[in-house]
C-alpha positions in Angstrom: 4.4 -4.7 -6.3 5.6 -1.5 -8.1 8.2 0.1 -5.7 7.6 3.8 -5.0 4.2 3.8 -6.7 1.2 5.5 -5.1 -2.0 7.1 -6.6 -3.2 9.3 -3.8 -1.4 11.9 -1.8 -4.1 12.7 0.8 -7.7 12.2 1.7 -10.2 13.9 3.9 -13.7 13.1 5.4 -15.8 15.8 6.9 -19.2 15.5 8.6 -21.0 18.8 8.7 -24.2 19.7 10.6 -26.2 23.0 10.9 -27.7 24.4 14.1 -26.0 21.8 16.2 -26.2 21.9 20.0 -23.2 20.2 21.6 -22.9 18.2 24.9 -22.2 21.5 26.7 -25.4 23.2 25.5 -23.6 25.5 23.0 -25.4 25.9 19.7 -23.2 26.1 16.6 -24.6 27.6 13.4 -22.3 25.1 11.6 -20.3 22.3 13.3 -18.0 20.1 11.2 -15.9 17.2 12.3 -12.8 16.8 10.2 -10.2 14.2 9.5 -7.8 15.2 6.7 -6.6 16.4 4.4 -3.8 17.8 6.6 -5.2 17.3 10.1 -5.3 14.1 12.1 -8.8 14.6 13.4 -7.7 14.6 17.1 -10.6 15.6 19.2 -13.0 15.5 16.3 -12.9 11.9 15.1 -12.5 9.0 17.6 -11.3 5.5 16.6 -13.4 2.9 18.3 -12.3 -0.3 16.5 -10.6 -1.5 13.4 -10.7 -5.2 12.4 -9.3 -7.1 9.4 -11.7 -9.9 8.5 -10.8 -12.6 5.9 -12.7 -15.4 4.2 -9.7 -17.7 5.0 -6.4 -17.4 6.8 -3.6 -15.6 5.2 -1.3 -18.1 3.4 2.1 -18.5 5.1 4.9 -17.8 2.5 8.5 -18.5 3.3 11.9 -18.4 1.6 14.6 -20.5 3.2 12.5 -20.8 6.4 11.8 -17.1 6.9 8.4 -15.5 6.2 8.5 -13.2 3.1 6.1 -10.2 2.6 5.9 -6.8 1.2 4.0 -5.5 4.2 3.1 -7.5 7.3 -0.5 -8.5 7.6 -2.4 -9.8 10.5 -5.9 -11.2 10.1 -8.1 -10.5 13.2 -10.9 -12.8 12.4 -11.8 -15.5 9.8 -15.3 -15.6 8.5 -15.8 -18.4 5.9 -19.1 -16.9 4.9 -17.6 -13.5 4.1 -18.5 -12.5 0.5 -15.4 -10.4 -0.3 -12.0 -12.1 0.3 -11.0 -9.5 2.9 -12.7 -6.6 4.6 -11.5 -3.9 7.0 -14.3 -2.9 9.4 -13.9 0.4 11.3 -16.1 2.2 13.8 -15.5 5.9 14.4 -17.3 8.4 16.5 -17.4 12.1 15.6 -17.7 15.3 17.6 -21.1 16.0 16.0 -22.6 12.8 17.4 -22.6 10.7 14.2 -21.0 7.3 14.4 -19.4 6.0 11.2 -19.3 2.3 10.4 -17.0 1.7 7.5 -16.5 -1.6 5.6 -13.7 -1.6 2.9 -14.1 -4.7 0.9 -11.6 -6.4 -1.5 -11.9 -9.3 -4.0 -9.0 -11.4 -5.3 -10.8 -12.3 -8.6 -8.6 -10.8 -11.3 -11.6 -9.0 -12.8 -12.5 -7.4 -9.5 -9.2 -6.9 -7.7 -8.5 -3.4 -8.8 -11.2 -1.7 -6.8 -12.2 -1.4 -3.1 -16.0 -1.4 -2.5 -16.4 0.8 0.5 -19.7 1.0 2.5 -20.3 3.9 5.0 -23.2 3.8 7.4 -23.6 7.1 9.3 -25.8 6.9 12.4 -27.0 9.6 14.7 -26.0 8.1 18.0 -25.2 11.2 20.0 -21.8 9.7 21.0 -19.2 12.5 20.6 -16.1 10.9 22.0 -14.4 7.5 22.5 -16.3 6.1 25.4 -19.7 4.3 25.4 -21.6 7.1 27.1 -24.1 8.9 25.0 -23.5 12.6 25.5 -26.1 14.2 23.2 -29.6 12.7 23.4 -32.8 13.4 21.5 -31.3 15.8 18.9 -32.4 15.7 15.3 -29.5 16.7 13.1 -30.2 19.2 10.4 -28.7 19.7 7.0 -26.1 17.0 7.4 -23.4 16.7 4.7 -20.7 14.1 4.3 -17.8 15.5 2.3 -15.0 13.4 0.8 -11.8 15.0 -0.4 -9.1 13.4 -2.7 -5.8 14.5 -4.0 -4.8 12.0 -6.7 -1.3 11.5 -8.1 -0.1 9.0 -10.7 2.8 6.6 -10.4 4.5 8.7 -7.8 7.1 9.2 -6.5 8.9 6.6 -8.7 7.7 8.3 -11.9 8.5 11.8 -10.7 11.5 14.1 -11.0 13.4 13.3 -14.2 10.6 11.3 -15.8 7.9 14.0 -15.3 8.5 16.6 -12.6 9.2 16.7 -8.9 5.7 18.1 -8.4 4.2 14.9 -9.7 5.2 13.3 -6.4 2.3 15.3 -4.8 0.0 15.5 -7.8 1.0 18.8 -9.3 0.2 17.7 -12.9 -2.8 15.5 -12.3 -5.9 16.0 -14.5 -9.3 15.7 -12.8 -12.6 15.1 -14.6 -16.1 13.9 -13.8 -19.1 12.2 -15.3 -22.7 12.2 -14.1 -26.0 13.9 -14.4 -25.3 17.4 -15.6 -21.7 16.7 -16.3 -19.8 15.2 -19.3 -21.5 12.7 -21.4 -19.1 9.8 -21.8 -21.8 7.3 -22.7 -22.0 5.8 -19.2 -24.7 6.0 -16.5 -23.0 6.6 -13.2 -21.6 9.4 -11.1 -17.8 9.4 -10.8 -14.7 11.6 -10.6 -11.4 10.4 -12.0 -7.8 11.5 -12.6 -4.8 10.9 -14.8 -1.3 12.3 -15.4 -1.4 15.2 -17.9 1.1 17.3 -19.8 4.2 18.3 -17.9 5.8 21.6 -19.0 9.5 21.3 -19.6 9.2 17.7 -20.9 7.0 18.5 -23.8 9.9 19.3 -26.1 11.5 15.9 -25.4 8.5 13.6 -25.1 4.9 13.6 -24.1 4.4 12.8 -20.4 1.0 11.3 -20.9 1.3 7.8 -19.5 4.5 8.7 -17.6 7.2 7.1 -19.8 10.0 5.9 -17.7 13.1 7.3 -19.5 15.6 8.3 -16.8 16.9 7.1 -13.5 16.4 9.0 -10.4 17.6 8.0 -6.9 14.5 8.1 -4.8 12.0 5.3 -4.6 12.7 4.1 -8.2 13.8 0.9 -9.7 17.3 1.3 -11.0 17.6 1.2 -14.8 13.8 1.3 -15.3 14.6 3.5 -18.3 13.3 1.6 -21.4 10.3 3.8 -21.8 7.8 1.6 -19.9 4.6 3.6 -19.3 4.6 3.8 -15.5 1.3 5.8 -15.4 -0.8 4.3 -18.2 -3.8 4.1 -15.9 -6.6 6.2 -14.5 -7.7 6.4 -10.8 -11.1 7.5 -9.5 -14.1 7.2 -7.3 -17.6 6.1 -8.4 -20.8 6.5 -6.3 -22.4 3.0 -6.1 -25.3 3.9 -3.8 -26.4 6.9 -1.8 -29.5 6.9 0.3 -32.2 9.3 -0.7 -33.0 10.1 2.9 -32.2 9.0 6.4 -34.0 6.0 7.7 -34.3 3.5 10.6 -31.5 0.9 11.0 -31.9 -2.0 8.6 -34.4 -0.3 6.4 -33.6 -0.4 2.6 -33.5 2.9 0.8 -33.4 3.6 -2.9 -30.3 5.1 -4.5 -30.6 8.8 -5.1 -29.1 9.7 -8.5 -28.9 13.4 -7.4 -26.1 12.3 -5.0 -23.4 13.3 -4.6 -25.0 16.7 -4.4 -21.6 18.3 -4.7 -19.0 17.2 -7.3 -16.3 19.7 -7.6 -12.5 20.3 -7.8 -10.2 21.7 -5.2 -6.9 23.4 -5.4 -4.7 21.3 -3.1 -3.0 24.2 -1.5 -6.2 26.3 -1.0 -5.4 27.1 2.6 -9.0 28.1 3.5 -10.1 24.5 2.7 -7.1 22.2 3.0 -5.3 23.4 6.1 -6.1 24.3 9.7 -9.5 22.7 9.8 -10.9 23.0 13.3 -14.3 22.2 14.8 -14.0 25.1 17.2 -13.4 27.8 14.5 -16.9 29.1 13.6 -15.7 31.5 10.9 -13.7 28.8 9.1 -16.4 26.2 9.4 -18.9 28.7 7.9 -16.6 29.2 4.9 -16.1 25.4 4.6 -19.9 25.0 4.7 -20.4 27.4 1.8 -17.9 25.4 -0.2 -19.5 22.1 0.8 -22.9 23.2 -0.5 -21.8 25.2 -3.6 -18.5 23.8 -4.7 -15.5 25.6 -6.3 -15.2 28.1 -9.2 -12.3 29.3 -11.3 -8.6 29.9 -11.0 -7.7 31.6 -8.6 -10.1 29.3 -6.9 -13.0 30.6 -4.8 -16.3 29.3 -3.5 -19.0 29.3 -6.2 -21.6 32.0 -5.7 -25.1 31.2 -4.3 -27.4 29.5 -6.7 -24.5 27.8 -8.6 -24.8 24.1 -9.6 -22.7 22.3 -7.0 -21.8 19.7 -9.7 -19.1 22.0 -11.0 -18.7 22.5 -14.7 -16.4 23.0 -16.5 -14.5 20.3 -14.6 -10.8 20.9 -13.8 -9.8 18.9 -16.9 -11.9 21.2 -19.1 -10.4 24.3 -17.4 -7.0 23.0 -18.5 -8.1 21.8 -22.0 -11.4 23.6 -22.9 -11.7 21.7 -26.2 -11.4 18.3 -24.5 -8.5 17.1 -26.7 -6.7 15.4 -23.9 -4.7 13.2 -26.4 -2.9 16.2 -27.8 -3.1 18.6 -24.8 -0.2 21.0 -24.1 -1.6 23.0 -21.2 -0.2 22.7 -17.7 -2.7 20.8 -15.4 -1.4 22.8 -12.4 -2.8 26.0 -13.8 0.1 27.7 -12.2 -0.6 26.2 -8.7 2.4 24.3 -7.3 0.2 22.0 -5.3 -2.0 20.9 -8.2 -5.6 20.0 -8.0 -7.9 17.2 -6.7 -11.6 16.6 -6.3 -14.3 16.3 -3.7 -17.7 14.6 -3.4 -20.4 15.9 -1.0 -23.5 13.9 0.0 -26.5 15.7 1.6 -28.3 17.5 2.9 -29.9 14.9 5.2 -32.1 15.3 8.3 -31.3 12.6 10.8 -33.5 11.9 13.8 -31.9 10.1 16.8 -31.0 6.5 15.7 -31.5 7.1 12.0 -28.9 6.2 9.4 -27.6 7.2 6.0 -25.8 4.6 3.9 -23.3 5.6 1.2 -21.3 3.1 -0.9 -18.4 4.1 -3.2 -15.8 2.2 -5.2 -12.3 3.5 -5.5 -10.3 2.0 -8.4 -7.2 2.0 -10.5 -7.2 0.6 -14.0 -5.6 0.9 -17.4 -3.2 -0.8 -19.8 -1.8 -4.2 -18.9 1.8 -4.3 -17.8 2.7 -6.0 -21.1 1.0 -3.3 -23.1 2.5 -0.5 -21.1 6.0 -1.9 -21.6 5.6 -2.6 -25.4 3.9 0.7 -26.2 6.2 2.8 -24.1 9.3 1.0 -25.4 8.3 1.4 -29.0 7.5 5.1 -28.4 11.0 5.7 -26.9 12.8 3.8 -29.7 10.9 6.0 -32.2 12.5 9.1 -30.7 9.2 10.1 -29.2 7.2 10.2 -32.4 3.7 11.3 -31.2 2.2 10.3 -34.5 3.6 6.8 -34.6 0.9 4.1 -34.7 1.6 1.1 -32.4 -0.2 -2.2 -32.8 -1.6 -4.1 -29.8 -4.1 -6.9 -29.4 -5.8 -6.5 -26.1 -7.6 -9.8 -26.2 -4.4 -11.7 -26.7 -2.3 -9.2 -24.7 0.4 -9.1 -27.3 1.8 -6.9 -30.0 0.4 -7.0 -33.5 1.5 -5.5 -36.9 0.2 -2.0 -37.6 -1.0 -3.1 -41.0 -3.3 -5.5 -39.3 -5.3 -2.7 -37.7 -8.9 -3.8 -37.3 -8.1 -7.5 -38.1 -8.8 -10.2 -35.4 -8.6 -7.8 -32.5 -5.5 -5.9 -33.6 -5.7 -2.1 -32.9 -3.2 0.5 -34.0 -3.1 3.9 -32.2 -0.5 6.4 -31.0 1.0 6.2 -27.6 -1.2 9.0 -26.2 -4.4 7.4 -27.8 -3.5 4.1 -26.1 -3.1 5.9 -22.7 -6.5 7.6 -23.0 -8.2 4.2 -23.5 -7.4 3.7 -19.8 -10.5 5.9 -19.1 -12.7 3.3 -20.7 -10.9 0.6 -18.7 -11.6 2.5 -15.5 -15.3 2.9 -16.5 -15.5 -0.8 -17.1 -14.1 -1.4 -13.6 -16.6 1.0 -12.1 -19.5 -0.9 -13.9 -18.2 -4.2 -12.4 -18.1 -2.7 -8.9 -21.7 -1.4 -9.3 -22.8 -4.8 -10.7 -21.1 -6.6 -7.8 -23.0 -4.4 -5.3 -26.3 -4.9 -7.1 -25.7 -8.7 -7.1 -25.4 -8.7 -3.3 -21.6 -8.9 -3.4 -21.7 -12.2 -5.2 -18.8 -11.8 -7.7 -17.5 -15.4 -8.3 -14.6 -16.6 -6.3 -11.5 -18.1 -7.9 -10.0 -21.3 -6.3 -8.3 -20.9 -3.0 -4.5 -20.2 -2.9 -2.3 -22.6 -1.0 -2.4 -22.3 2.7 1.4 -22.6 2.8 4.0 -21.9 0.1 7.7 -22.7 0.9 10.7 -21.9 -1.3 14.0 -23.6 -0.3 17.3 -22.9 -1.8 19.5 -26.0 -2.5 22.9 -26.8 -3.8 21.8 -27.7 -7.4 18.0 -26.9 -7.3 15.3 -24.8 -5.7 12.5 -26.7 -4.1 8.9 -25.3 -4.0 6.4 -27.0 -1.7 2.8 -26.1 -0.8 -0.2 -27.2 1.2 -3.9 -26.6 0.5 -6.7 -25.4 2.7 -9.3 -28.1 3.6 -11.3 -28.7 0.4 -9.1 -26.2 -1.4 -7.5 -28.4 -4.1 -8.1 -26.6 -7.4 -10.1 -28.4 -10.1 -7.7 -27.7 -13.0 -4.2 -27.5 -11.4 -1.4 -25.2 -10.5 0.8 -22.7 -12.4 4.2 -21.7 -11.2 5.7 -18.4 -12.2 9.3 -17.2 -11.8 11.4 -14.1 -12.4 15.1 -13.4 -11.9 16.9 -10.6 -10.0 13.9 -8.7 -8.5 10.4 -9.5 -7.2 8.6 -6.7 -9.0 9.0 -8.1 -12.6 9.9 -4.7 -14.2 12.1 -5.2 -17.2 15.1 -2.9 -16.9 18.1 -2.0 -19.1 20.8 -4.7 -19.0 23.5 -2.8 -21.0 23.8 -0.3 -23.9 24.8 -1.4 -27.4 25.3 1.1 -30.1 23.6 3.7 -28.0 20.5 1.6 -27.4 19.6 0.0 -24.1 19.2 -3.8 -24.2 16.3 -5.0 -22.1 16.9 -7.6 -19.4 13.9 -9.7 -20.1 14.9 -12.3 -17.5 13.3 -9.9 -14.9 9.8 -10.5 -16.3 7.8 -13.3 -14.8 7.5 -16.5 -17.0 5.3 -19.5 -16.6 7.7 -22.4 -15.8 5.4 -25.2 -14.8 1.8 -26.3 -15.1 1.0 -29.1 -12.7 -2.0 -31.3 -11.8 -4.3 -30.6 -8.9 -2.7 -33.3 -6.7 0.8 -31.7 -7.0 2.3 -30.4 -3.8 5.9 -29.8 -4.8 8.1 -28.7 -7.7 11.8 -28.9 -8.2 13.3 -26.0 -10.2 16.5 -27.1 -11.8 16.6 -24.5 -14.6 18.5 -22.1 -12.4 22.0 -20.6 -12.5 24.4 -20.1 -9.7 24.8 -16.5 -8.5 21.4 -15.3 -9.6 18.4 -14.7 -7.4 14.9 -16.0 -8.1 11.4 -15.0 -7.1 8.2 -17.1 -7.4 4.5 -17.2 -7.0 2.0 -20.1 -7.5 -1.6 -19.9 -8.6 -4.4 -22.3 -8.3 -6.3 -22.7 -11.5 -10.0 -23.5 -11.6 -12.6 -24.5 -14.2 -13.6 -22.2 -17.1 -15.8 -19.5 -15.6 -19.5 -19.7 -16.7 -20.8 -17.2 -14.0 -21.3 -13.7 -15.4 -22.4 -12.3 -12.0 -21.0 -8.8 -11.4 -20.1 -8.4 -15.1 -17.4 -11.1 -14.7 -16.1 -12.3 -18.1 -16.9 -15.9 -18.9 -14.9 -18.4 -21.0 -11.7 -18.0 -19.1 -10.3 -19.9 -16.1 -10.3 -18.1 -12.8 -7.0 -18.3 -10.8 -6.1 -17.5 -7.2 -4.4 -14.2 -6.8 -0.6 -14.2 -7.3 -0.2 -11.8 -4.4 -1.2 -14.4 -1.8 2.0 -16.4 -2.6 4.3 -13.8 -4.0 7.9 -14.1 -2.7 9.7 -10.9 -1.9 13.0 -12.4 -0.8 15.4 -14.2 -3.2 16.1 -17.9 -3.5 19.3 -19.0 -5.2 21.6 -22.0 -5.7 23.9 -22.6 -2.8 27.2 -24.5 -2.9 27.9 -27.2 -0.3 30.3 -26.0 2.5 34.0 -26.0 1.7 36.2 -28.8 3.1 39.0 -26.4 4.2 39.5 -22.7 4.5 41.9 -22.7 1.6 38.9 -23.3 -0.6 37.5 -19.8 0.0 37.4 -17.5 -3.0 36.0 -14.0 -3.5 34.1 -13.3 -6.8 34.5 -11.0 -8.7 38.0 -9.9 -7.7 38.7 -7.2 -8.6 35.2 -5.7 -8.4 34.8 -2.9 -10.9 31.5 -1.0 -11.4 32.4 -0.6 -15.1 32.6 -4.3 -15.6 30.0 -6.0 -17.8 27.2 -7.9 -16.0 28.7 -11.0 -17.4 31.5 -10.5 -15.0 29.6 -8.8 -12.2 26.4 -10.3 -10.8 23.4 -9.5 -13.0 20.8 -9.2 -10.3 22.4 -6.6 -8.1 24.9 -3.8 -9.0 26.8 -4.0 -5.7 27.4 -7.6 -4.9 30.4 -9.7 -3.9 30.4 -13.5 -3.3 32.4 -15.6 -0.8 32.5 -19.2 -2.1 33.8 -22.3 -0.4 33.0 -21.2 3.1 32.7 -23.5 6.1 29.2 -24.3 7.2 29.4 -21.6 9.9 31.9 -18.8 9.7 32.4 -15.2 10.6 33.7 -12.8 7.9 35.3 -9.5 9.0 36.0 -6.9 6.3 38.8 -4.4 6.9 40.3 -1.5 5.0 44.0 -1.6 4.0 44.6 0.4 7.2 42.9 -2.1 9.4 39.6 -0.3 10.0 36.7 -2.7 10.5 34.2 -2.1 7.7 31.6 -4.8 8.3 31.1 -8.2 10.0 29.1 -10.9 8.3 27.8 -14.0 10.3 27.5 -17.0 7.9 25.2 -19.5 9.6 23.0 -21.2 6.9 25.2 -24.3 6.5 26.1 -23.6 2.8 29.4 -22.6 1.2 28.0 -19.3 -0.1 27.7 -15.8 1.4 27.1 -12.5 -0.4 27.9 -9.0 0.6 26.4 -5.7 -0.8 29.6 -3.6 -0.5 28.3 -1.5 2.3 29.6 -0.7 5.8 27.9 -1.8 9.0 26.4 1.7 9.0 25.0 1.2 5.5 27.5 3.4 3.7 28.7 2.4 0.2 32.4 1.5 0.4 34.9 3.5 -1.7 37.5 2.2 -4.1 40.5 0.6 -2.5 42.2 -2.6 -1.3 40.3 -4.6 1.4 41.0 -7.5 3.6 38.5 -10.3 4.4 39.4 -12.3 7.5 37.4 -15.5 7.5 37.0 -17.5 10.7 35.7 -21.1 10.8 33.4 -21.0 13.8 33.8 -24.7 14.5 37.6 -24.8 14.7 38.6 -21.2 15.3 40.9 -21.3 12.3 41.2 -18.1 10.2 42.4 -17.2 6.7 42.8 -13.8 5.1 41.8 -12.9 1.5 42.5 -9.6 -0.3 40.2 -8.0 -2.8 40.0 -4.8 -4.8 37.1 -2.5 -5.4 37.1 0.1 -8.2 34.2 2.6 -8.5 
């Protein structure tokens, strides 16, 4: 939903074995199969199958008859007995004869939708390639390690460059910390590594980058005018170990969780060439070096493999190398430690001895959690309006998800903290998410389900209204009803700057989603008449269930569960359409002249470059020419309305320059044409 936002730059998974005899009879002191962080695993990892399984079919969402989606999705198989809502099942063979079965599971319950629960089952099959033949038989694998590498980044690339630094696009200023036996005591009982955006040198004199305040525009993968101070990175990301087998076992046998796993919890410099580049399962010297790191972890800066006898749960963690006193709220040290690539983390599980056919099961959860969108906007906006006052207390009531007066601190859920203190509460939020993931696993994956979304959601633009219609899955009518939400001008709901008055940007709050209707369970349509011509509208609908009384998987009770908005989110605009004109003379171009400096009351408010043709025939062809007669663009108008819009770009997607232009409009039914002139000023 947030354009240009990612929280991981690369990953890696290595399977390492000692004293391995391959299918050709060659014995390797160390043999490691790699995929990532910078290699594709060709010849070392072999995709056997990937399947997306869903508890129900993907809802069909359309706008004006066309499917709308952020990314296309194809469900391979529906299993109504599936416990998560969706699951990706993968089978991968490795060159060391271990087959990986991976199940990445996702829930749509709002209290469980910010993590993936991922189960890995590693089996000694002896299959070292992509066919069914078993190449290596009867071999017990010694000292097996499974190493996972992560390079986190926060709100990148949209929050990079002018808002933090270019390097944040690949995680240069990411902080990495850990919790677990022998590591930091944060009052929790699990093993995890986690990351957040730290201090960025060069910005510290202007404002604190903690939370990634969005202050400036940049032109790559960003939302234009997202400059009001919204905290784009007020969240933490991380990986928690949910279960790791104490030893290998026969298929289907239950094994206790081993709290000593991951054996290795360490940091890694992202550009450490000995580890993060050129990995090759035929390079004995390099695999030997990698193996030392897998078993002992990292040490220091410049980074090196820790010496023999070191605790592989590395301490101090990267974050405490950066800020030894642990004062992350007021930190002013560069998380990169002078390394342009920044730092990440790695978790290593082992060593295991695996007889033929034996398995090792490891379950992790990967999550992202932090301040709500509303809190991130209000706190960041208040911070910017204060002139970046790092000591300013800002009041917020998390239970009500709304601002509160600072002088009410401690009253009825109101809390007042500085911007940086608020951002660091995201660590507690991530820990709460981890505990829910662990509880979900311990419950047998029985986190309660919200009501089903509609099976079909159709949005249709009309001449004086926008019609919303939906169907339900069999037995899927919600017990309480439906909620319809709407935003103007963009699907993502980010509040941007509308204009500047007296040197202060005025927020365009119409871009935020608002609840426009609450309907009974039997409703199957809604007519939206509170819409304006010339503006674009985006919608989603949620099924609302009874008040939840099921605390399974640490799910909060006392609130109504709702279907996920993302099942029915529209990504294409709906807007009011005029009926077709009766004659070509009715055609007008708006605004004319078009000037980029005009107020949005004159231009269209939802799009900077937008020109309208009103009063068109039901079907027409519009040809745009320069004053010299060069064809700029051709628009085919075929939707039967009287409206068509143009984004002021050429057919080759170049923005047009200032000048006089001619629009030749042809009525496709009669062949009649008319010419209209318009002026563009940039």
